[in-house]
C-alpha positions in Angstrom: 0.0 0.0 0.0 1.5 3.3 -1.1 1.5 6.4 1.0 -0.4 9.3 -0.3 1.8 12.0 -1.6 2.0 15.1 0.5 1.5 18.4 -1.3 2.7 21.8 0.0 1.5 25.2 -1.0 4.0 28.0 -0.8 2.7 31.5 -0.5 5.1 34.2 -1.7 4.4 37.5 0.0 5.4 40.6 -1.9 5.2 44.3 -0.8 2.5 46.6 -2.1 4.0 48.2 -5.2 1.6 51.2 -5.2 4.0 53.5 -3.5 6.8 53.1 -6.1 4.2 53.4 -8.9 2.8 56.6 -7.4 6.3 57.9 -6.8 7.1 57.4 -10.5 3.9 59.2 -11.5 4.6 62.0 -9.1 8.2 62.6 -10.3 7.5 62.6 -14.0 4.4 64.8 -13.8 6.2 67.2 -11.5 9.1 67.6 -14.0 6.8 67.7 -17.0 4.5 70.2 -15.5 7.3 72.7 -15.0 7.9 72.7 -18.7 4.1 73.1 -19.5 3.9 76.0 -17.0 7.0 77.5 -18.6 8.9 77.4 -15.3 11.6 75.5 -17.3 12.3 75.2 -21.0 13.0 72.4 -23.4 12.3 68.7 -23.1 15.8 67.2 -23.0 15.9 66.8 -19.2 12.2 65.7 -19.0 12.9 62.6 -21.2 15.0 60.7 -18.6 12.3 61.1 -15.9 9.6 60.1 -18.4 11.5 56.8 -19.2 12.9 55.8 -15.8 10.2 57.1 -13.4 7.1 57.6 -15.6 7.6 54.4 -17.5 9.9 51.9 -15.7 8.7 52.6 -12.1 5.1 52.2 -13.1 5.8 49.1 -15.2 7.6 47.6 -12.2 4.5 48.3 -10.1 2.3 46.8 -12.7 4.3 43.5 -12.7 4.2 43.4 -8.9 0.5 44.2 -8.8 -0.1 41.3 -11.2 1.5 39.0 -8.6 -1.0 40.3 -6.1 -3.8 39.5 -8.4 -4.7 43.2 -8.6 -6.3 43.6 -12.0 -7.0 47.3 -11.6 -3.5 48.2 -10.4 -1.8 46.1 -13.1 -3.9 47.7 -15.8 -3.5 51.3 -14.5 0.3 51.2 -13.9 1.0 49.2 -17.0 -1.0 51.5 -19.3 0.4 54.7 -17.9 3.9 53.3 -17.9 3.7 52.5 -21.6 2.2 56.0 -22.1 5.3 57.6 -20.8 7.5 55.5 -23.0 5.4 56.5 -26.0 5.5 60.2 -25.0 9.3 60.1 -24.5 9.7 58.7 -28.0 7.5 61.3 -29.6 9.6 64.0 -28.0 12.7 62.3 -29.2 11.3 62.1 -32.7 10.4 65.8 -32.6 13.9 66.7 -31.5 15.5 64.8 -34.3 17.0 62.0 -32.2 15.9 59.4 -34.8 16.8 61.5 -37.9 15.4 64.4 -39.9 13.3 62.1 -42.0 11.0 61.1 -39.1 11.1 64.6 -37.6 9.9 66.1 -40.9 6.8 63.9 -41.2 5.2 64.7 -37.8 1.4 65.1 -37.8 0.3 66.4 -34.4 -3.2 65.1 -35.0 -1.9 61.6 -34.6 -0.6 62.5 -31.1 -3.9 64.2 -30.4 -5.7 60.9 -31.3 -3.5 59.0 -28.9 -4.4 61.5 -26.1 -8.1 61.0 -26.9 -7.6 57.2 -26.6 -6.0 57.7 -23.2 -8.8 60.0 -22.2 -11.3 57.3 -22.9 -9.3 54.7 -21.0 -8.9 57.1 -18.0 -12.6 57.8 -17.9 -13.6 54.2 -17.2 -10.6 53.7 -14.9 -11.8 56.7 -12.9 -15.1 54.8 -12.3 -13.0 51.9 -11.0 -10.9 54.2 -8.8 -14.0 55.1 -6.9 -13.7 51.7 -5.1 -10.0 52.1 -4.2 -9.6 55.2 -2.1 -10.5 58.9 -2.4 -6.9 60.1 -3.0 -6.5 57.7 -5.9 -9.9 58.7 -7.2 -8.9 62.4 -7.1 -5.7 61.6 -9.0 -7.7 59.9 -11.7 -10.1 62.9 -12.0 -7.1 65.1 -12.5 -5.7 62.7 -15.1 -9.0 63.1 -16.9 -8.5 66.8 -17.0 -4.9 66.4 -18.1 -6.0 64.3 -21.1 -8.8 66.7 -21.9 -6.3 69.5 -22.0 -3.7 67.5 -23.9 -6.3 66.2 -26.5 -7.8 69.6 -27.2 -4.6 71.6 -27.2 -2.8 69.1 -29.5 -5.7 69.2 -31.9 -5.6 73.0 -31.9 -8.9 73.6 -30.0 -8.7 76.6 -27.7 -5.0 75.9 -27.6 -3.8 78.2 -24.9 -6.7 77.6 -22.5 -6.6 73.9 -22.8 -2.8 73.8 -22.6 -3.1 75.6 -19.2 -5.7 73.1 -18.0 -3.2 70.3 -18.8 -0.4 72.1 -17.1 -2.2 72.8 -13.9 -3.8 69.4 -13.8 -0.4 67.8 -14.2 1.1 69.7 -11.3 -1.8 68.8 -9.1 -1.4 65.1 -10.1 2.2 65.3 -8.9 1.4 66.8 -5.5 -1.5 64.3 -4.9 0.7 61.4 -6.0 3.4 62.4 -3.6 0.8 62.4 -0.9 -0.5 59.0 -2.0 3.0 57.5 -2.1 3.8 58.8 1.4 0.5 57.5 2.8 1.1 54.1 1.3 4.6 53.8 2.7 3.9 55.2 6.2 0.5 53.5 6.7 2.0 50.1 5.7 5.2 50.8 7.7 3.4 51.8 10.9 0.6 49.3 10.5 -2.0 52.0 11.1 -3.6 55.0 9.3 -0.8 57.6 9.6 -2.0 59.6 6.5 -5.6 59.2 5.6 -6.5 58.4 2.0 -10.3 58.2 2.4 -12.5 55.1 2.2 -13.9 53.8 -1.1 -17.2 55.3 -2.2 -19.0 51.9 -1.9 -21.3 52.6 -4.8 -20.4 49.8 -7.1 -18.8 47.2 -4.8 -20.4 46.0 -1.6 
């Protein structure tokens, strides 16, 4: 008579990656907003932050959220991480990093269409964010305004006004994301609510 085989289940515990994802978002939007607000000039020094913080930090958070089974976090961090890679490349094309042939064939309406696509994505993600916490929900609302501003200004609609909407929204995203990052780190570190983020609205999920 053979002995039944013993099976063991190993649970791998990983840290909440939201803090590093929010930090990446905070850093890139802070640096990028200074250029939109004309506090700084040029894009050369925005590109590294777009790639390493806006893109890589959020993509790392997306991969880690996938290990947690967090569908919303994986989708959000992944989509916005790839967004910043795309934006960094559009800036590099515009600046001639890939040659004059590409730079000479730019059609801004194509970038405007991409911003519209991300606006659509962000609108339904904002609904999902209502069941996370109020700080994250507020960040998504501001991202909505950012993409409204980017879409309209890039397509040449009320260009100065909509550009300013995008600039101010981006700066506010940075400030709220820093708060959200700090709250995530300190609340988890101390094991209690050190910085409040607000409860979910409780409308769509019981």
